MIDOSE-1310 file (N, C-alpha, C; in nm, 2 decimals, decimal comma, always signed):
residues 64
xxxx	+2,77/+7,20/+7,79/+2,84/+7,08/+7,73/+2,82/+6,96/+7,82; +2,84/+6,98/+7,95/+2,83/+6,86/+8,04/+2,69/+6,81/+8,04; +2,58/+6,89/+8,02/+2,45/+6,84/+8,01/+2,43/+6,76/+7,89; +2,49/+6,79/+7,78/+2,48/+6,72/+7,66/+2,54/+6,58/+7,67
xxxx	+2,65/+6,57/+7,74/+2,72/+6,44/+7,76/+2,63/+6,36/+7,86; +2,58/+6,42/+7,96/+2,49/+6,34/+8,05/+2,37/+6,29/+7,98; +2,31/+6,37/+7,89/+2,19/+6,33/+7,82/+2,22/+6,22/+7,73; +2,34/+6,22/+7,66/+2,37/+6,12/+7,57/+2,40/+5,99/+7,64
xxxx	+2,46/+6,00/+7,76/+2,49/+5,88/+7,84/+2,36/+5,82/+7,89; +2,27/+5,90/+7,93/+2,14/+5,86/+7,98/+2,06/+5,79/+7,87; +2,07/+5,85/+7,75/+2,00/+5,79/+7,63/+2,06/+5,66/+7,60; +2,19/+5,65/+7,60/+2,26/+5,52/+7,57/+2,22/+5,42/+7,67
xxxx	+2,22/+5,46/+7,80/+2,18/+5,36/+7,91/+2,04/+5,31/+7,89; +1,95/+5,40/+7,85/+1,81/+5,36/+7,83/+1,80/+5,27/+7,71; +1,87/+5,30/+7,60/+1,87/+5,22/+7,48/+1,93/+5,08/+7,52; +2,04/+5,07/+7,59/+2,10/+4,94/+7,63/+2,00/+4,86/+7,71
xxxx	+1,93/+4,92/+7,81/+1,83/+4,85/+7,89/+1,72/+4,80/+7,80; +1,68/+4,88/+7,71/+1,57/+4,84/+7,62/+1,61/+4,72/+7,53; +1,73/+4,73/+7,48/+1,78/+4,62/+7,40/+1,79/+4,49/+7,48; +1,84/+4,50/+7,60/+1,86/+4,38/+7,69/+1,72/+4,33/+7,72
xxxx	+1,62/+4,41/+7,75/+1,49/+4,37/+7,78/+1,43/+4,29/+7,66; +1,45/+4,35/+7,54/+1,40/+4,29/+7,42/+1,46/+4,15/+7,39; +1,59/+4,15/+7,41/+1,66/+4,02/+7,40/+1,61/+3,91/+7,50; +1,59/+3,96/+7,62/+1,54/+3,87/+7,72/+1,40/+3,82/+7,69
xxxx	+1,31/+3,90/+7,64/+1,18/+3,86/+7,60/+1,18/+3,77/+7,48; +1,27/+3,80/+7,38/+1,28/+3,71/+7,27/+1,33/+3,57/+7,31; +1,43/+3,57/+7,40/+1,48/+3,44/+7,45/+1,38/+3,36/+7,52; +1,30/+3,42/+7,60/+1,19/+3,35/+7,67/+1,09/+3,30/+7,57
xxxx	+1,05/+3,38/+7,48/+0,95/+3,34/+7,38/+1,01/+3,22/+7,29; +1,13/+3,23/+7,25/+1,19/+3,12/+7,17/+1,20/+2,99/+7,25; +1,24/+3,00/+7,38/+1,24/+2,88/+7,46/+1,10/+2,82/+7,48; +1,00/+2,91/+7,50/+0,87/+2,86/+7,52/+0,82/+2,79/+7,39
xxxx	+0,85/+2,85/+7,28/+0,81/+2,79/+7,15/+0,88/+2,66/+7,12; +1,01/+2,65/+7,16/+1,08/+2,53/+7,14/+1,02/+2,42/+7,23; +0,99/+2,45/+7,35/+0,93/+2,35/+7,44/+0,79/+2,30/+7,39; +0,71/+2,40/+7,34/+0,58/+2,36/+7,29/+0,60/+2,28/+7,16
xxxx	+0,69/+2,31/+7,08/+0,72/+2,24/+6,95/+0,76/+2,09/+6,99; +0,85/+2,08/+7,08/+0,89/+1,94/+7,12/+0,78/+1,86/+7,18; +0,69/+1,93/+7,26/+0,58/+1,85/+7,32/+0,48/+1,81/+7,21; +0,45/+1,90/+7,12/+0,35/+1,87/+7,01/+0,42/+1,77/+6,91
xxxx	+0,54/+1,79/+6,88/+0,61/+1,70/+6,79/+0,62/+1,56/+6,85; +0,66/+1,55/+6,98/+0,67/+1,42/+7,05/+0,53/+1,35/+7,05; +0,43/+1,42/+7,09/+0,29/+1,36/+7,09/+0,25/+1,32/+6,95; +0,29/+1,40/+6,85/+0,25/+1,37/+6,71/+0,32/+1,24/+6,67
xxxx	+0,45/+1,22/+6,70/+0,52/+1,10/+6,66/+0,45/+0,98/+6,73; +0,43/+1,00/+6,86/+0,37/+0,89/+6,94/+0,23/+0,85/+6,89; +0,15/+0,95/+6,86/+0,02/+0,93/+6,81/+0,03/+0,86/+6,67; +0,12/+0,91/+6,59/+0,13/+0,85/+6,45/+0,17/+0,70/+6,46
xxxx	+0,27/+0,67/+6,55/+0,31/+0,53/+6,56/+0,20/+0,44/+6,61; +0,13/+0,49/+6,71/+0,02/+0,41/+6,76/-0,09/+0,39/+6,66; -0,12/+0,49/+6,58/-0,22/+0,48/+6,47/-0,17/+0,38/+6,37; -0,04/+0,39/+6,33/+0,02/+0,30/+6,23/+0,01/+0,16/+6,28
xxxx	+0,05/+0,13/+6,40/+0,04/+0,00/+6,45/-0,10/-0,06/+6,45; -0,19/+0,02/+6,49/-0,33/-0,02/+6,49/-0,38/-0,05/+6,35; -0,34/+0,04/+6,26/-0,38/+0,03/+6,12/-0,32/-0,10/+6,07; -0,20/-0,13/+6,10/-0,14/-0,25/+6,05/-0,21/-0,37/+6,10
xxxx	-0,25/-0,37/+6,23/-0,32/-0,48/+6,29/-0,46/-0,50/+6,22; -0,53/-0,39/+6,19/-0,66/-0,41/+6,13/-0,65/-0,45/+5,98; -0,54/-0,42/+5,92/-0,52/-0,46/+5,78/-0,48/-0,61/+5,78; -0,39/-0,65/+5,87/-0,34/-0,79/+5,86/-0,43/-0,89/+5,92
xxxx	-0,51/-0,86/+6,02/-0,59/-0,95/+6,09/-0,70/-1,01/+5,99; -0,77/-0,93/+5,91/-0,86/-0,99/+5,82/-0,79/-1,08/+5,71; -0,67/-1,05/+5,68/-0,60/-1,13/+5,58/-0,57/-1,27/+5,64; -0,53/-1,27/+5,77/-0,50/-1,40/+5,83/-0,64/-1,47/+5,85
């Protein structure tokens, strides 16, 4: 009986460690994706605005 209790505790401990490792990995991956998204999104907005401004200049300069 004592062996069964020890085995179940050991199994529960291993399961808890596995769950914690999985959560840690998911957290790191999500943080990395969030940082990459912000970098790409930030560059995308900056690039879009600079292109829009240049486009406006090329459109309005010939009109003037």
